C-alpha positions in Angstrom: 76.1 152.9 106.5 74.7 149.8 108.3 77.2 147.5 106.5 78.8 144.6 108.3 82.2 145.2 109.7 84.4 142.6 111.4 87.3 143.8 113.4 90.0 141.2 114.1 92.8 141.6 116.6 93.4 143.3 119.9 94.5 146.8 120.8 94.4 149.5 123.4 91.4 151.2 121.8 89.1 148.1 121.7 86.9 149.0 124.7 86.3 152.5 123.4 85.6 151.3 119.9 83.1 148.7 121.2 81.2 151.5 123.0 81.0 153.5 119.7 80.2 150.6 117.4 76.8 150.0 116.0 74.9 146.7 115.7 76.6 145.7 112.4 80.2 145.8 113.9 81.6 142.5 115.3 84.8 142.3 117.4 86.5 139.0 117.2 89.8 139.7 119.1 92.7 137.5 118.2 92.0 134.5 116.0 94.0 131.5 114.8 95.6 131.5 111.3 92.9 129.2 109.8 90.1 131.6 110.9 92.1 134.6 109.7 92.6 133.1 106.3 88.8 132.4 106.0 88.1 136.0 106.8 90.7 137.2 104.2 89.3 134.8 101.6 85.7 136.0 102.1 86.0 139.7 102.8 85.3 142.4 100.2 88.2 144.6 101.3 90.6 145.3 104.2 90.3 148.6 106.0 93.8 149.6 107.3 93.5 152.9 109.3 96.9 152.6 111.1 100.2 154.4 110.5 102.7 151.5 110.5 106.2 151.2 109.2 105.3 148.2 107.1 101.8 146.8 107.8 101.9 143.1 107.2 98.1 142.9 107.3 98.0 144.9 104.1 100.3 142.5 102.3 98.4 139.5 103.6 95.1 140.9 102.3 96.7 141.5 98.9 98.0 138.0 98.9 94.3 136.9 99.0 93.5 139.3 96.1 91.6 141.7 98.3 91.7 145.5 97.9 93.0 147.7 100.8 91.5 150.9 102.0 94.4 152.5 103.8 95.5 155.5 105.7 97.8 157.5 103.4 101.1 157.1 105.3 103.7 154.7 106.5 104.4 151.4 104.8 101.0 151.4 103.0 102.4 154.0 100.6 104.9 151.4 99.5 102.6 148.4 99.3 99.3 149.8 98.0 99.2 151.1 94.5 96.2 153.4 94.3 93.7 152.2 91.7 95.3 148.8 91.4 95.4 147.2 94.9 93.3 149.6 96.8 92.9 153.3 97.7 93.8 155.8 100.4 91.4 157.6 102.6 
Protein backbone atom coordinates (compact mmCIF):
# COMPACT_ATOMS: atom_id res chain seq x y z
CA UNK A 1 0.00 0.00 0.00
CA UNK A 2 3.07 2.25 0.26
CA UNK A 3 1.74 3.93 3.41
CA UNK A 4 4.08 4.86 6.27
CA UNK A 5 4.20 2.35 9.12
CA UNK A 6 6.21 2.84 12.31
CA UNK A 7 6.90 -0.19 14.49
CA UNK A 8 7.80 0.54 18.10
CA UNK A 9 9.22 -2.06 20.46
CA UNK A 10 11.38 -5.13 20.31
CA UNK A 11 10.56 -8.74 19.72
CA UNK A 12 11.92 -12.03 18.52
CA UNK A 13 10.56 -11.43 14.99
CA UNK A 14 12.22 -8.06 14.42
CA UNK A 15 15.09 -9.23 12.18
CA UNK A 16 12.76 -11.25 9.96
CA UNK A 17 10.26 -8.40 9.74
CA UNK A 18 12.99 -5.93 8.81
CA UNK A 19 14.01 -8.20 5.91
CA UNK A 20 10.41 -8.28 4.63
CA UNK A 21 9.64 -4.60 5.21
CA UNK A 22 9.48 -2.13 2.36
CA UNK A 23 10.87 1.39 2.27
CA UNK A 24 7.87 2.94 4.06
CA UNK A 25 8.34 0.84 7.22
CA UNK A 26 10.42 2.24 10.08
CA UNK A 27 11.55 0.21 13.09
CA UNK A 28 12.25 2.31 16.20
CA UNK A 29 12.84 -0.39 18.79
CA UNK A 30 12.21 0.57 22.39
CA UNK A 31 11.48 4.26 23.01
CA UNK A 32 11.04 6.38 26.12
CA UNK A 33 7.58 7.35 27.38
CA UNK A 34 7.72 10.88 25.98
CA UNK A 35 8.50 9.61 22.46
CA UNK A 36 5.84 6.91 22.73
CA UNK A 37 3.23 9.48 23.74
CA UNK A 38 4.14 11.65 20.74
CA UNK A 39 3.63 8.70 18.40
CA UNK A 40 0.28 7.86 20.02
CA UNK A 41 -0.79 11.50 19.76
CA UNK A 42 0.12 11.78 16.08
CA UNK A 43 -0.80 8.36 14.70
CA UNK A 44 -3.91 7.62 12.68
CA UNK A 45 -4.46 4.18 14.26
CA UNK A 46 -2.76 1.39 16.17
CA UNK A 47 -2.31 -1.98 14.50
CA UNK A 48 -2.33 -4.73 17.14
CA UNK A 49 -1.75 -8.13 15.51
CA UNK A 50 -0.87 -10.02 18.71
CA UNK A 51 -2.84 -12.50 20.77
CA UNK A 52 -2.43 -11.15 24.31
CA UNK A 53 -4.29 -11.77 27.55
CA UNK A 54 -4.84 -8.05 27.99
CA UNK A 55 -2.85 -5.87 25.59
CA UNK A 56 -1.97 -2.65 27.40
CA UNK A 57 -0.91 -1.08 24.10
CA UNK A 58 -4.52 -1.20 22.90
CA UNK A 59 -5.78 0.65 25.98
CA UNK A 60 -2.98 3.22 25.75
CA UNK A 61 -3.88 4.02 22.13
CA UNK A 62 -7.54 4.34 23.08
CA UNK A 63 -6.59 6.74 25.89
CA UNK A 64 -5.19 8.98 23.15
CA UNK A 65 -8.45 8.65 21.22
CA UNK A 66 -6.95 6.48 18.49
CA UNK A 67 -8.76 3.59 16.81
CA UNK A 68 -7.30 0.10 17.02
CA UNK A 69 -7.08 -2.48 14.26
CA UNK A 70 -6.71 -5.69 16.25
CA UNK A 71 -6.44 -9.45 15.89
CA UNK A 72 -9.81 -10.93 16.84
CA UNK A 73 -8.77 -12.73 20.01
CA UNK A 74 -7.47 -12.41 23.55
CA UNK A 75 -7.90 -9.25 25.57
CA UNK A 76 -8.64 -7.11 22.50
CA UNK A 77 -12.09 -8.71 22.43
CA UNK A 78 -12.80 -7.09 25.79
CA UNK A 79 -11.26 -3.67 25.14
CA UNK A 80 -12.08 -2.93 21.49
CA UNK A 81 -15.72 -2.35 20.66
CA UNK A 82 -15.99 -2.88 16.91
CA UNK A 83 -17.23 0.20 15.11
CA UNK A 84 -16.63 2.44 18.13
CA UNK A 85 -12.99 2.12 19.12
CA UNK A 86 -11.67 0.18 16.18
CA UNK A 87 -12.12 -3.01 14.23
CA UNK A 88 -10.89 -6.58 14.01
CA UNK A 89 -9.00 -8.12 11.11
